C-alpha positions as CSV (number, residue, x, y, z in Angstrom):
1,M,-11.3,35.5,-20.0
2,T,-12.5,32.5,-22.0
3,V,-11.9,28.8,-21.9
4,D,-12.0,26.7,-25.1
5,D,-10.6,23.4,-26.3
6,G,-8.3,23.1,-29.1
7,A,-5.6,21.3,-30.9
8,L,-1.8,22.1,-30.2
9,M,0.4,21.7,-33.1
10,L,3.1,18.9,-32.9
11,D,6.3,18.7,-34.8
12,D,7.9,15.5,-36.3
13,E,9.1,14.4,-32.7
14,G,5.9,15.2,-31.0
15,E,6.7,18.3,-29.4
16,V,4.4,21.1,-28.8
17,H,5.3,24.4,-30.5
18,L,3.8,27.5,-29.6
19,S,4.7,29.2,-32.9
20,D,2.4,27.0,-34.8
21,S,-0.3,26.8,-32.2
22,V,-0.8,30.4,-31.5
23,P,-2.2,31.3,-35.0
24,T,-4.9,28.6,-34.5
25,T,-6.3,30.4,-31.4
26,S,-8.5,33.3,-31.2
27,N,-6.6,36.4,-32.6
28,S,-8.7,38.8,-30.0
29,A,-7.1,37.3,-26.9
30,D,-4.4,39.2,-25.2
31,L,-2.6,36.2,-24.0
32,V,-3.2,32.6,-24.4
33,V,-2.3,29.7,-21.6
34,F,-2.6,26.3,-23.1
35,L,-3.2,23.2,-20.9
36,T,-2.0,19.9,-22.4
37,E,-2.0,16.3,-21.2
38,L,1.1,15.8,-23.2
39,P,4.3,15.3,-21.4
40,R,7.0,17.6,-22.4
41,L,10.8,17.3,-21.9
42,W,13.6,19.8,-22.2
43,R,17.1,18.0,-22.6
44,G,15.8,15.0,-21.1
45,R,14.2,16.7,-18.2
46,P,10.4,17.3,-17.4
47,L,9.2,20.6,-18.5
48,P,6.1,21.6,-16.5
49,A,5.7,25.1,-18.2
50,E,7.0,27.3,-21.1
51,I,6.5,31.1,-21.7
52,D,6.5,32.6,-25.0
53,S,6.5,36.3,-24.5
54,R,6.9,37.3,-28.0
55,R,3.5,35.6,-28.8
56,S,1.9,36.2,-25.3
57,A,1.3,32.6,-24.8
58,A,2.3,29.9,-22.5
59,V,1.8,26.1,-22.4
60,I,1.5,24.0,-19.1
61,S,2.0,20.2,-19.1
62,V,-0.7,18.8,-16.8
63,P,1.1,15.4,-16.2
64,A,4.2,17.4,-14.8
65,C,2.0,18.6,-12.1
66,G,1.6,15.1,-10.7
67,T,-1.3,13.7,-8.8
68,L,-1.5,15.1,-5.4
69,G,-2.6,18.6,-5.1
70,L,-3.1,18.8,-9.0
71,R,-5.8,21.4,-9.2
72,R,-3.5,23.7,-6.8
73,N,-0.4,22.9,-8.8
74,V,-2.1,23.8,-12.1
75,T,-3.7,27.0,-10.6
76,D,-0.3,27.8,-9.4
77,L,1.4,27.4,-12.7
78,T,-1.3,29.3,-14.6
79,V,-1.2,32.3,-12.3
80,A,2.8,32.3,-12.7
81,C,2.7,32.0,-16.4
82,I,0.3,34.9,-16.6
83,A,2.5,37.0,-14.4
84,G,5.3,36.1,-16.5
85,L,3.5,37.2,-19.7
86,A,2.4,40.4,-18.0
87,E,5.8,41.4,-16.9
88,P,8.3,39.4,-18.9
89,D,11.5,41.4,-17.8
90,S,10.7,41.5,-14.1
91,A,11.6,39.1,-11.3
92,D,8.0,39.4,-10.2
93,E,7.1,37.3,-6.9
94,T,4.1,35.7,-8.5
95,F,6.2,34.5,-11.4
96,R,8.9,33.2,-9.0
97,S,6.5,31.7,-6.5
98,V,6.4,28.3,-8.3
99,E,10.2,28.0,-8.0
100,S,11.8,25.5,-5.5
101,R,14.8,23.2,-5.2
102,L,12.9,20.9,-7.3
103,R,12.4,23.1,-10.4
104,Q,13.7,26.3,-11.7
105,W,13.0,29.0,-14.3
106,H,15.4,29.2,-17.2
107,I,16.0,31.2,-20.3
108,D,16.2,28.9,-23.4
109,E,18.1,30.7,-26.0
110,E,17.7,27.7,-28.4
111,R,13.9,28.5,-28.3
112,D,14.3,32.5,-28.9
113,G,14.7,33.3,-25.2
114,K,11.7,31.6,-23.9
115,S,11.1,31.1,-20.3
116,I,11.0,27.5,-19.3
117,L,10.4,25.7,-15.9
118,V,12.4,22.7,-15.8
119,A,12.5,20.0,-13.0
120,T,15.9,19.9,-11.4
121,S,15.4,16.6,-9.6
122,Q,14.3,13.0,-9.9
123,W,11.0,13.9,-8.1
124,G,10.1,15.9,-11.2
125,W,10.1,12.5,-13.1
126,V,8.1,10.7,-10.4
127,R,5.6,13.6,-10.8
128,M,5.5,13.3,-14.4
129,V,5.1,9.5,-14.5
130,T,2.3,9.5,-12.0
131,G,0.7,12.4,-13.7
132,M,0.7,10.5,-16.9
133,V,-0.7,7.4,-15.3
134,R,-3.5,9.5,-13.8
135,V,-4.3,10.9,-17.4
136,N,-4.4,7.2,-18.5
137,R,-7.1,6.5,-15.8
138,P,-5.9,3.0,-15.2
139,W,-9.3,1.9,-13.5
140,R,-11.0,2.4,-16.7
141,L,-8.9,-0.5,-18.3
142,V,-10.9,-2.9,-16.1
143,S,-13.9,-2.1,-18.4
144,T,-12.1,-3.3,-21.5
145,L,-10.9,-6.5,-19.9
146,K,-14.1,-8.5,-20.2
147,G,-12.6,-11.6,-21.2
148,V,-10.1,-11.5,-18.4
149,I,-12.7,-10.7,-15.8
150,A,-14.8,-13.7,-17.0
151,A,-12.0,-16.1,-17.0
152,A,-10.7,-15.0,-13.6
153,A,-14.2,-15.1,-12.0
154,A,-15.1,-18.4,-13.5
155,T,-11.6,-19.8,-12.0
156,A,-12.1,-18.0,-8.7
157,S,-15.5,-19.6,-8.2
158,F,-13.6,-23.0,-8.0
159,G,-12.2,-22.1,-4.6
160,I,-15.6,-21.6,-3.4
161,F,-16.9,-25.1,-4.1
162,Y,-13.6,-27.2,-3.9
163,T,-12.7,-28.3,-0.2
164,S,-9.0,-28.8,-1.2
165,I,-8.8,-25.3,-1.9
166,W,-10.3,-24.4,1.5
167,Q,-7.7,-26.6,3.2
168,M,-4.7,-25.0,1.3
169,A,-5.9,-21.5,1.9
170,T,-6.0,-22.0,5.8
171,V,-2.5,-23.9,5.7
172,L,-0.8,-21.2,3.7
173,S,1.0,-18.5,5.5
174,P,0.0,-14.8,4.7
175,W,3.6,-14.1,3.3
176,R,3.1,-16.9,0.9
177,L,-0.2,-15.8,-0.1
178,G,1.3,-12.5,-0.8
179,L,3.9,-13.9,-3.1
180,I,1.1,-15.8,-4.8
181,T,-0.9,-12.4,-5.3
182,A,2.3,-10.7,-6.6
183,F,3.0,-13.7,-9.0
184,S,-0.6,-13.7,-10.3
185,I,-0.5,-9.8,-10.9
186,A,2.8,-10.1,-12.6
187,V,1.8,-12.9,-14.8
188,M,-1.3,-11.1,-15.9
189,G,0.3,-7.8,-16.4
190,T,3.3,-9.4,-18.4
191,W,0.7,-11.2,-20.6
192,L,-1.4,-8.0,-21.3
193,I,1.8,-6.0,-22.3
194,V,3.4,-8.8,-24.4
195,A,0.1,-10.2,-26.1
196,N,-1.1,-6.6,-27.0
197,R,2.2,-5.3,-28.0
198,L,2.0,-2.1,-25.5
199,W,5.8,-2.0,-25.3
200,E,7.2,1.1,-26.9
201,S,10.2,0.3,-29.3
202,R,12.9,3.2,-29.8
203,R,11.8,5.9,-32.3
204,S,13.7,7.8,-34.8
205,R,14.1,10.9,-32.7
206,S,16.6,12.6,-30.6
207,S,16.4,11.3,-27.0
208,A,14.5,8.6,-28.3
209,A,15.7,6.3,-25.3
210,T,14.3,9.0,-22.8
211,W,11.0,9.0,-24.4
212,S,10.8,5.2,-24.8
213,L,11.7,4.7,-21.3
214,M,9.1,7.2,-20.0
215,Y,6.3,5.7,-22.1
216,N,7.2,2.1,-21.2
217,T,7.2,3.0,-17.4
218,V,3.8,4.7,-17.8
219,T,2.5,1.6,-19.5
220,V,3.5,-0.8,-17.1
221,A,2.1,1.4,-14.3
222,T,-1.0,1.9,-16.0
223,V,-1.5,-1.9,-16.7
224,F,-0.5,-3.0,-13.2
225,V,-2.7,-0.4,-11.4
226,G,-5.6,-1.5,-13.6
227,I,-4.8,-5.2,-12.7
228,A,-4.8,-4.3,-9.2
229,T,-8.1,-2.5,-9.2
230,M,-9.7,-5.5,-10.8
231,Y,-8.2,-7.8,-8.2
232,I,-9.6,-6.0,-5.3
233,G,-13.0,-5.8,-7.0
234,L,-12.8,-9.6,-7.7
235,Y,-11.6,-10.3,-4.0
236,I,-14.6,-8.5,-2.6
237,L,-16.9,-10.6,-4.8
238,T,-15.3,-13.8,-4.1
239,F,-15.4,-13.2,-0.3
240,I,-18.9,-12.2,-0.5
241,A,-19.9,-15.4,-2.5
242,G,-17.9,-17.5,0.0
243,L,-19.9,-16.2,2.9
244,V,-23.1,-16.6,1.1
245,V,-22.5,-20.2,-0.4
246,I,-20.2,-21.9,2.3
247,D,-21.8,-23.1,5.6
248,A,-19.4,-22.5,8.5
249,G,-20.1,-25.7,10.1
250,F,-19.2,-27.8,6.9
251,M,-16.2,-25.7,6.4
252,T,-15.1,-26.3,10.0
253,Q,-15.4,-30.3,9.2
254,Q,-13.4,-29.9,6.1
255,I,-10.4,-27.8,7.4
256,Q,-10.5,-29.6,10.8
257,Q,-10.3,-26.3,12.7
258,P,-13.0,-23.7,13.6
259,A,-14.0,-21.7,10.5
260,S,-13.8,-18.0,11.3
261,L,-14.1,-14.8,9.3
262,T,-10.2,-14.9,8.7
263,S,-11.0,-18.6,6.8
264,F,-13.1,-16.9,4.5
265,L,-10.8,-14.1,3.9
266,L,-7.8,-16.5,3.3
267,L,-10.0,-18.5,0.8
268,A,-11.1,-15.4,-1.0
269,W,-7.4,-14.4,-1.1
270,L,-6.1,-17.7,-2.7
271,S,-9.2,-18.0,-4.9
272,T,-8.7,-14.6,-6.4
273,S,-5.0,-15.0,-7.1
274,M,-5.9,-18.4,-8.9
275,G,-8.5,-16.4,-10.9
276,V,-6.2,-13.7,-11.9
277,I,-3.5,-16.3,-13.1
278,A,-6.3,-17.8,-15.3
279,G,-7.6,-14.6,-16.4
280,A,-4.3,-13.8,-18.3
281,L,-5.5,-16.5,-20.8
282,G,-8.8,-14.6,-21.2
283,S,-7.0,-11.4,-22.2
284,S,-6.5,-12.7,-25.7
285,S,-10.3,-12.3,-26.3
286,D,-10.4,-8.7,-25.4
287,S,-10.4,-5.8,-27.7
288,Y,-6.7,-5.0,-28.7
289,E,-7.6,-1.4,-29.8
290,S,-9.4,-0.6,-26.5
291,I,-6.4,-1.8,-24.4
292,L,-3.9,-0.1,-26.7
293,R,-5.6,3.3,-26.3
294,A,-5.1,3.1,-22.5
295,T,-1.3,3.9,-23.5
296,F,0.1,7.4,-23.9
297,G,2.3,6.3,-26.8
298,Q,-0.8,5.3,-29.0
299,R,-2.6,8.2,-28.2
300,E,0.3,10.3,-29.4
301,R,0.3,8.5,-32.6
302,E,-3.3,8.8,-33.1
303,R,-2.9,12.8,-32.5
304,R,-0.3,12.8,-35.0
305,L,-2.2,11.0,-37.7
306,K,-5.2,13.1,-36.9
307,Q,-3.2,16.3,-37.5
308,E,-1.6,14.8,-40.7
309,R,-5.1,14.2,-42.0
310,D,-6.2,17.7,-41.2
311,E,-3.3,19.5,-42.6
312,D,-3.5,17.3,-45.9
313,P,-7.1,16.3,-46.5
314,D,-6.6,16.1,-50.2
315,D,-3.8,13.6,-49.8
316,E,-5.8,11.5,-47.5
317,A,-8.7,11.4,-50.0
318,E,-6.2,10.3,-52.7
319,K,-4.9,7.5,-50.4
320,S,-8.5,6.5,-49.7
321,R,-9.2,6.3,-53.5
322,Q,-6.2,4.3,-54.2
323,A,-7.0,1.8,-51.4
324,D,-10.4,1.4,-53.0
């Protein structure tokens, strides 16, 4: 058995086609199992796996395996696909082991009788979306938001030095502080999506609405998870800074009640929310390309452009000469 990296061929609609991909692999292989980070659909339903017995090849969509127990899910699908390729006409127990009330094997006559594993419930969509968010690695989005973090940290620091914010933090109830947190994250998330044009418009393909909805859902989830990660980090730093800078006795005088650890926690909570709201303005100074690459739709477009350049290098060179 060998493991190698390679490119899967996409059609005009961004779908993986084994008929074009298999010839690009090693001819010495008895069978080939592709693992791809691309989402795959069949009639508007998530498609975790597909087996093409005629070409002794299978493709597994890793995002459709979700996030919990990912390694086990991918391993089970791989073993099932190998079993299906080895005995394509049998109801092998290993082949059927990945079936459940949530997903079933079908024979797709439109695709030359290929065996496809199709999600049969809404849970399949949940696994697909969470899997795509995991592939996006939203926590890495924080590293691209340098302007946001700088503006948020600068504004949050005001909460450490202004006594009026100390007083406000101790007066506000936890549920109101929670609403302020939700509002601040919503403001920044909306600003990032709108300012960086992350929203996917309908594309000229069949089932365009389904694809657009899926990509937009993943984009929103990725952005908000990234912001939540930044919020937690900024909260911890603000809390520590408050403990270091603010004297508990002086804080007691200003808020007219004994300053406790809870007082510092509430102060960091309010200050961080204020910082995140201000940080939305700093997002305009961040790299548009870096933020855009965090979305699945953009990465698909980049793959297709690269594929077009690889398929027709002469045409690409001609375009470059014309541009010069």
